[in-house]
Residue frames relative to the residue before (quaternion, step in Angstrom):
aa qw qx qy qz dx dy dz
X 1.0000 0.0000 0.0000 0.0000 0.00 0.00 0.00
X 0.0832 0.8076 -0.5682 0.1341 3.46 0.22 1.34
X 0.1074 -0.7568 0.6426 0.0524 3.55 -0.78 1.04
X 0.3549 -0.7446 0.5389 0.1706 3.48 -1.00 1.09
X 0.2032 -0.8470 0.4806 0.1020 3.61 -0.24 1.15
X 0.4999 0.7183 -0.3772 0.3031 3.52 1.26 -0.48
X 0.7583 0.4115 -0.1839 0.4711 3.58 0.90 -0.89
X 0.5570 0.6408 -0.3859 0.3609 3.65 1.31 -0.25
X 0.4430 -0.6509 0.5438 0.2905 3.52 -1.26 0.70
X 0.6805 -0.4660 0.3426 0.4499 3.65 -1.22 0.31
X 0.6557 0.5201 -0.3240 0.4412 3.65 1.00 -0.85
X 0.6373 0.4941 -0.3077 0.5050 3.63 1.09 -0.75
X 0.6784 0.4972 -0.3368 0.4233 3.51 0.87 -0.59
X 0.5977 0.5438 -0.3170 0.4965 3.52 1.23 -0.84
X 0.6600 0.4930 -0.3409 0.4530 3.67 0.89 -0.73
X 0.6189 0.5532 -0.3144 0.4606 3.52 1.12 -0.87
X 0.6512 0.5437 -0.2905 0.4427 3.52 1.03 -0.95
X 0.6399 0.5402 -0.2886 0.4642 3.50 1.08 -1.03
X 0.6820 0.4921 -0.2660 0.4711 3.50 0.89 -1.09
X 0.6561 0.4802 -0.3245 0.4834 3.70 0.90 -0.72
X 0.6459 0.4878 -0.3411 0.4780 3.67 0.87 -0.69
X 0.6487 0.5102 -0.3376 0.4526 3.59 0.90 -0.69
X 0.6531 0.5125 -0.2720 0.4866 3.58 1.05 -0.93
X 0.6318 0.5148 -0.3338 0.4736 3.65 1.17 -0.70
X 0.6330 0.5233 -0.3385 0.4592 3.59 0.99 -0.66
X 0.6698 0.4926 -0.2845 0.4773 3.53 0.94 -0.86
X 0.6659 0.4836 -0.3227 0.4675 3.58 0.96 -0.83
X 0.6582 0.5076 -0.3256 0.4507 3.62 1.03 -0.65
X 0.6339 0.5073 -0.3378 0.4762 3.57 1.11 -0.59
X 0.6513 0.5022 -0.3272 0.4653 3.53 1.09 -0.73
X 0.6240 0.5403 -0.3090 0.4725 3.57 1.06 -0.71
X 0.6447 0.5033 -0.3112 0.4839 3.60 1.03 -0.77
X 0.6596 0.5195 -0.2879 0.4606 3.56 1.03 -0.83
X 0.6241 0.5364 -0.3098 0.4763 3.60 1.20 -0.79
X 0.6619 0.5121 -0.2891 0.4648 3.53 1.08 -0.93
X 0.6295 0.5625 -0.3046 0.4410 3.53 1.01 -0.87
X 0.6520 0.5218 -0.2823 0.4722 3.53 1.09 -1.00
X 0.6494 0.5130 -0.3272 0.4561 3.57 0.99 -0.83
X 0.6743 0.4631 -0.3160 0.4806 3.60 0.90 -0.94
X 0.6415 0.5029 -0.3723 0.4439 3.63 0.79 -0.76
X 0.6118 0.5471 -0.3326 0.4645 3.66 1.04 -0.76
X 0.6636 0.4886 -0.3160 0.4702 3.62 0.80 -0.96
X 0.6630 0.5363 -0.2752 0.4439 3.56 0.85 -1.06
X 0.6928 0.4604 -0.2879 0.4746 3.58 0.91 -0.91
X 0.6275 0.5284 -0.3322 0.4655 3.59 1.01 -0.67
X 0.7157 0.4269 -0.2412 0.4974 3.55 1.05 -0.76
X 0.4493 -0.7079 0.4379 0.3244 3.61 1.27 -0.08
X 0.5913 0.5920 -0.3733 0.4007 3.61 1.16 0.50
X 0.3451 -0.6792 0.5964 0.2527 3.46 -1.44 0.11
X 0.6926 -0.4896 0.3456 0.4015 3.47 -1.36 0.41
X 0.6873 0.4830 -0.3182 0.4395 3.54 0.97 -0.76
X 0.5361 0.6089 -0.3678 0.4545 3.57 1.28 -0.18
X 0.7259 0.3938 -0.2014 0.5267 3.58 1.04 -0.87
X 0.7712 0.1888 -0.0884 0.6015 3.65 0.98 -0.78
X 0.0845 -0.8475 0.5223 0.0419 3.60 0.28 1.15
X 0.7305 0.3652 -0.2612 0.5145 3.69 1.18 -0.46
X 0.1907 0.8218 -0.5106 0.1660 3.54 1.19 0.60
X 0.8059 0.0437 -0.0878 0.5839 3.57 -0.51 1.16
X 0.4000 0.7620 -0.4441 0.2493 3.56 1.12 0.30
X 0.6223 -0.6014 0.3908 0.3137 3.49 -1.24 -0.17
X 0.1650 0.7993 -0.5432 0.1967 3.47 1.03 0.79
X 0.8533 0.1302 -0.1028 0.4942 3.58 -0.73 1.11
X 0.7090 0.4175 -0.2370 0.5165 3.55 1.23 -0.21
X 0.3541 -0.7202 0.5261 0.2812 3.46 -1.09 0.71
X 0.4597 -0.6612 0.5199 0.2848 3.49 -1.33 0.51
X 0.8305 0.1355 -0.1706 0.5126 3.57 -0.48 1.15
X 0.7685 -0.4405 0.2624 0.3828 3.46 -1.27 -0.02
X 0.5116 -0.6435 0.4251 0.3788 3.52 1.15 -0.49
X 0.5654 -0.5919 0.4819 0.3127 3.57 -1.34 0.35
X 0.3990 -0.7152 0.5010 0.2796 3.61 -0.72 0.89
X 0.2316 -0.7886 0.5629 0.0871 3.58 -0.94 0.95
X 0.8110 0.1886 -0.0921 0.5460 3.59 1.10 -0.67
X 0.1921 -0.7864 0.5836 0.0639 3.57 -1.02 0.75
X 0.4343 -0.6733 0.5326 0.2726 3.56 -1.10 0.78
X 0.4153 -0.7479 0.4571 0.2435 3.54 -0.64 1.13
X 0.6746 0.5138 -0.2817 0.4490 3.53 1.26 -0.57
X 0.7852 0.0799 -0.0350 0.6131 3.57 1.36 -0.58
X 0.3157 -0.8260 0.4445 0.1427 3.51 0.05 1.36
X 0.5875 0.5692 -0.3717 0.4390 3.64 1.24 -0.23
X 0.6127 0.4958 -0.3284 0.5206 3.66 1.33 -0.23
X 0.1065 0.7612 -0.6336 0.0886 3.40 -0.84 1.12
X 0.1717 -0.7644 0.6124 0.1053 3.57 -1.40 0.20
X 0.4325 -0.7322 0.4712 0.2339 3.61 -0.87 0.82
X 0.5386 -0.6094 0.4470 0.3725 3.57 1.24 -0.26
X 0.6685 0.4762 -0.2908 0.4917 3.61 1.23 -0.21
X 0.7875 0.2953 -0.1864 0.5079 3.61 -0.95 0.64
X 0.7280 -0.4035 0.2817 0.4773 3.56 -1.23 -0.11
X 0.5041 -0.6671 0.4738 0.2761 3.50 -1.03 1.02
X 0.4844 -0.6827 0.4554 0.3031 3.64 -0.94 0.68
X 0.6849 -0.4890 0.3398 0.4199 3.57 -1.24 0.46
X 0.6613 0.5164 -0.3374 0.4268 3.63 0.83 -0.93
X 0.6201 0.5483 -0.3361 0.4493 3.62 1.03 -0.76
X 0.6975 0.4747 -0.2769 0.4598 3.48 0.80 -1.06
X 0.6421 0.5224 -0.3201 0.4608 3.61 1.06 -0.73
X 0.6086 0.5644 -0.3120 0.4622 3.53 1.04 -0.92
X 0.6985 0.5144 -0.2651 0.4208 3.61 0.80 -1.03
X 0.6093 0.5648 -0.3087 0.4631 3.53 1.33 -0.51
X 0.5873 0.5549 -0.3730 0.4561 3.59 1.22 -0.52
X 0.5817 -0.6322 0.4160 0.2980 3.40 -1.29 0.73
X 0.8181 0.1976 -0.1926 0.5045 3.64 -0.86 1.05
X 0.5789 0.5332 -0.3994 0.4701 3.63 1.18 0.19
X 0.0253 -0.7799 0.6251 -0.0178 3.46 -0.94 1.09
X 0.6906 -0.4690 0.3506 0.4245 3.59 -1.18 0.24
X 0.6250 0.5333 -0.3228 0.4698 3.52 1.09 -0.85
X 0.6396 0.5162 -0.3303 0.4641 3.64 0.94 -0.82
X 0.6976 0.4628 -0.2885 0.4647 3.75 1.09 -0.45
X 0.4219 0.7045 -0.4751 0.3162 3.60 1.24 0.02
X 0.5308 -0.6367 0.4623 0.3149 3.49 -1.10 0.72
X 0.8174 0.1753 -0.0764 0.5434 3.43 0.88 -0.98
X 0.2069 -0.8221 0.5302 0.0167 3.46 0.39 1.57
X 0.6836 0.4983 -0.3331 0.4165 3.68 0.75 -0.91
X 0.6431 0.5193 -0.3408 0.4480 3.64 0.97 -0.61
X 0.6653 0.4908 -0.3048 0.4728 3.54 1.10 -0.73
X 0.6473 0.4978 -0.3214 0.4794 3.59 1.12 -0.55
X 0.5943 0.5746 -0.3001 0.4760 3.47 1.24 -0.68
X 0.6851 0.4495 -0.3128 0.4804 3.53 0.79 -0.89
X 0.6174 0.5584 -0.3262 0.4479 3.63 1.07 -0.76
X 0.6608 0.5244 -0.2579 0.4709 3.49 1.08 -0.98
X 0.6408 0.5199 -0.3028 0.4769 3.52 1.01 -0.89
X 0.6451 0.5028 -0.3403 0.4639 3.61 0.97 -0.83
X 0.6561 0.5560 -0.2726 0.4313 3.55 0.91 -0.94
X 0.6719 0.4947 -0.2530 0.4897 3.48 1.23 -0.84
X 0.6000 0.5505 -0.3633 0.4526 3.59 1.14 -0.48
X 0.6413 0.5345 -0.3660 0.4112 3.61 0.99 -0.57
X 0.4655 -0.6936 0.4857 0.2576 3.49 -0.93 1.06
X 0.6089 -0.5617 0.4467 0.3378 3.66 -1.24 0.56
X 0.6223 0.5318 -0.3514 0.4544 3.53 1.05 -0.67
X 0.6815 0.4726 -0.3175 0.4598 3.63 0.85 -0.76
X 0.6157 0.5418 -0.3431 0.4579 3.49 1.07 -0.64
X 0.6495 0.5005 -0.2980 0.4887 3.57 1.03 -0.84
X 0.6047 0.5766 -0.3318 0.4379 3.52 1.00 -0.82
X 0.6711 0.4987 -0.2741 0.4752 3.51 0.91 -1.21
X 0.6775 0.4998 -0.3293 0.4275 3.65 0.73 -0.87
X 0.6357 0.5236 -0.3234 0.4660 3.58 1.08 -0.94
X 0.6621 0.5274 -0.3136 0.4303 3.68 0.98 -0.85
X 0.5981 0.5279 -0.3550 0.4874 3.65 1.20 -0.62
């Protein structure tokens, strides 16, 4: 089925494109139905269901369940929080532009962040600290 495109007007070409796209959608739908029928036949012959073969079908691989736990809080409006994932909200960006405000200062649980830093510092041996100071 060769169509000679050279002699067609822009309107005729557009009509041909529209018809081809419509036929493509129909052909794809038919192809999907054929593949589904083959898969169903294989599963029926094996005495299985799709959930037996693909247990995580539509599952949560790589995705979090739910909105997440807030990590940062707006000091001006405590009802505004952010998990730290995705694009940072406008209030977070505006707060960082203020003098003396850091991302750490906006953490909801500042005490736990300070505790983990203190624990890490406590684990370092005094000999290593002295060696670092001497190297400087």
